[in-house]
N, C-alpha and C positions, 0 to 999 in steps of 0.2 A: 421752354425750349432750352436746350443746351447751349453753351458758350460757343458762338461761331468761330471756327479756326481759321476759314478762309472763304470768300464768295468769288466764284468765277463770273466773270460778266461778258457778255457777248451779243452781237447783234446780227440778225440774218434778215436779209430782204430778198424776195423772189423765189424763196422756197428751194426746194431740193433739186427741180429739174433745170433751172436757169437763174439760180440764184448766188448769192455773195454772203459769206460769213466772216466777221472780224471780230477778235477778242478786244476788249476795252483797252488793253495795252498795246494793241498793234502786232504782238508777237505772232499771233495767227491770224493769217488772211488768207481766205480760200474761196474759190470758184466752187460752187456747188452745181454738179451736174449728174443727170441719171446716167447709171452705167449702160454700156452697149447691151448687156445681158437683159436688161429691162426697156429695151427699145429707145435709150437715148443714145447721145452722141459721144458720151464719156468726155474727156478733156477736163475733168475736174474731179473733184473728191465727191463724196457722197456721205450721208449721215452713217451708214453701217460702217465704212471705213474709219471714221472718226471714233466712232463707239469701240471698235475692235483694238484701236490704238490706245484710247483711254483706258478701256477695261486692263489692257495687258499690261500697261506701265503702273497702274494701280495696283494689279494683282501681284506684279514682281516686287513691290515694296511690302506687300504682305508677306510674299515667300520670305524675305529678309527677317521680318519679325517673327514668324513661325519657325524658321530655322534657330533663330537665337533660342527661342522657348525649348527647342529640343537639343539645344547645346551641339547644334551641328553647322558645319562651315558649307554654306549652300554655293559658294564660287560665282562664277560667270553664268547666271541664270539667262536663258532664252524662252521666249514664249511665243509660239505661233498662234494667233488668235483667230479664230474664224466666226463671223457673225453672219447669219443667214436671215434673210428676209422672207417670211412665210405668210400666206394667204390663211385666214381663218374664215369661218362660217360667216355669213352676213356681210361680207365684203370688207371685213377689217384685216388688219395685218398684226402680226407678231414677229418676234425675234427668237432665234435659237443660237447658242454660242458653245463653241469647242475651244478650250484653252489647252494646248498641248505643251507642257512645261518640260524643259530640258535642265536637269540638275546634274551636269557632268561631273561634279564632285561628290555626289551622293550615290555612292554604288548600291547601297541596300536598297531594293526596291520598295520594301516596307516602310522605311524610314522616309523615301522619296514621297510615297503616297501620304503619309502621315503629315508631312510637311505641306504638300499641297492642299490636303483636306482642310488641315487647320488655317491656311492661308485663306480658303473659300469662306472661312467663318469670320475672319478679320477684315477683308478687303470691303470698303464701301460700296463698291459697284456690285459685288455678290450680295450684299445686304439689302441694297436697293431692289434687286431685281429676283431675289429668292421668292419662289412660289409663283411667279408670273412669266419665267422664261425658262425653257429647258437648258441646263447647263451641263456639258460633259467635260470632265476633267481627266486628263492624261498626265501621268509623271513617269519621265524616262521610258515611254512608249506603253505603259501599262495604265490600264483605265483604273481610275480612283472610284471606290464606291462611297 
């Protein structure tokens, strides 16, 4: 196993519907609730929201690395992250992700697409879910292949 750079630790009790989650350092302390769209009362966060924020934050760091490799100034990156929960056959569930990346300082759409595509190869979240979750990437409004 490679050298561990960091390990996040958290404890969850009560699950996604009426639960509580807390990171070991106390910086993250959330009430877990099912969203209204799934028949819950809302009033808290849910795993899909946490995944959406975590993935977007990680992906933004990967954008910076990819931009440096392209010798491009990416500037103030913004990522709209959409994580959908979908039923599968047999009563299981899966996720689908859309990352809509805005690179306002990268006007060349081909370069923006290359940077976002390269970030998808760098990002640990992308690498962890590759082949398991459908991910759609957009750069400055254009689909990245």
